[in-house]
C-alpha positions in Angstrom: -20.8 60.3 75.5 -20.0 60.7 71.8 -18.3 58.0 69.8 -17.6 60.3 66.8 -14.0 60.8 65.6 -12.4 64.1 66.5 -10.8 65.9 63.6 -7.9 67.6 65.4 -6.4 64.4 66.8 -5.7 63.4 70.4 -4.3 65.5 73.2 -0.5 65.1 73.3 -0.6 64.6 77.1 -3.1 61.7 76.7 -1.0 60.2 73.9 2.1 60.5 76.1 0.5 58.8 79.1 -1.0 56.0 76.9 2.3 55.4 75.2 4.2 55.4 78.5 1.7 52.9 80.1 2.0 50.6 77.0 5.8 50.7 77.3 5.7 49.9 81.0 3.3 47.0 80.6 4.9 45.4 77.6 8.6 45.8 78.7 7.8 45.0 82.4 5.9 41.8 81.5 8.6 40.8 79.1 11.4 41.4 81.6 9.6 39.5 84.5 9.0 36.4 82.3 12.6 36.3 81.0 14.0 36.9 84.5 12.0 34.0 85.8 13.5 31.8 83.1 17.0 33.0 84.0 16.6 32.3 87.7 15.0 28.9 87.0 17.8 27.9 84.6 20.4 29.1 87.0 18.9 27.1 89.9 18.2 24.0 87.7 21.6 23.8 86.1 23.5 25.3 89.1 25.0 28.0 86.9 26.0 30.4 89.7 25.6 34.0 90.5 27.8 35.2 87.6 25.4 33.7 85.1 22.5 35.4 86.9 24.2 38.8 87.0 25.3 38.8 83.3 22.0 37.5 81.9 20.0 39.8 84.2 22.0 42.7 82.8 21.3 41.6 79.3 17.6 41.2 80.1 17.5 44.7 81.6 19.1 46.2 78.4 16.7 44.2 76.2 13.7 45.3 78.3 14.9 49.0 78.2 15.1 48.8 74.4 11.7 47.1 74.2 10.2 49.9 76.4 11.6 52.7 74.3 10.6 51.0 71.1 7.0 50.4 72.4 6.8 54.0 73.5 8.0 55.4 70.2 5.9 53.0 68.1 2.8 53.9 70.1 3.5 57.6 69.7 4.1 57.1 65.9 0.8 55.2 65.5 -1.2 57.8 67.4 0.4 60.5 65.2 -0.6 58.7 62.0 -4.1 58.1 63.2 -4.4 61.7 64.2 -3.4 62.7 60.7 -6.0 60.4 59.2 -3.5 57.9 57.9 -3.5 54.1 58.1 -1.3 52.3 60.5 1.9 51.2 58.7 4.0 48.1 59.2 6.2 48.2 62.4 9.9 49.0 62.0 12.3 47.3 64.3 14.4 50.5 64.5 13.5 53.1 67.1 14.8 55.9 64.8 12.7 54.5 61.9 9.6 55.0 63.9 10.6 58.5 65.0 11.2 59.6 61.4 7.7 58.5 60.5 
């Protein structure tokens, strides 16, 4: 097994799979932890089902944004590394990472 760097960069399918897996793990873990806090707070303070539905919806939207951002950021970093560039500072904007 060679540990030398390839000059042509990574396979796009491999980069896609790695980026997708990173997005699922990061956003999924984030959403599960936040949802646990939502349910615990709703039960502890007797906030009701409306609170749970509204905050769960907000949590789902935030987790979706986080998944897309993580995917795009991972794709952006892999593209830069494939081009022989350094990893830049992360941008909070999804479009900012797409523009490169």
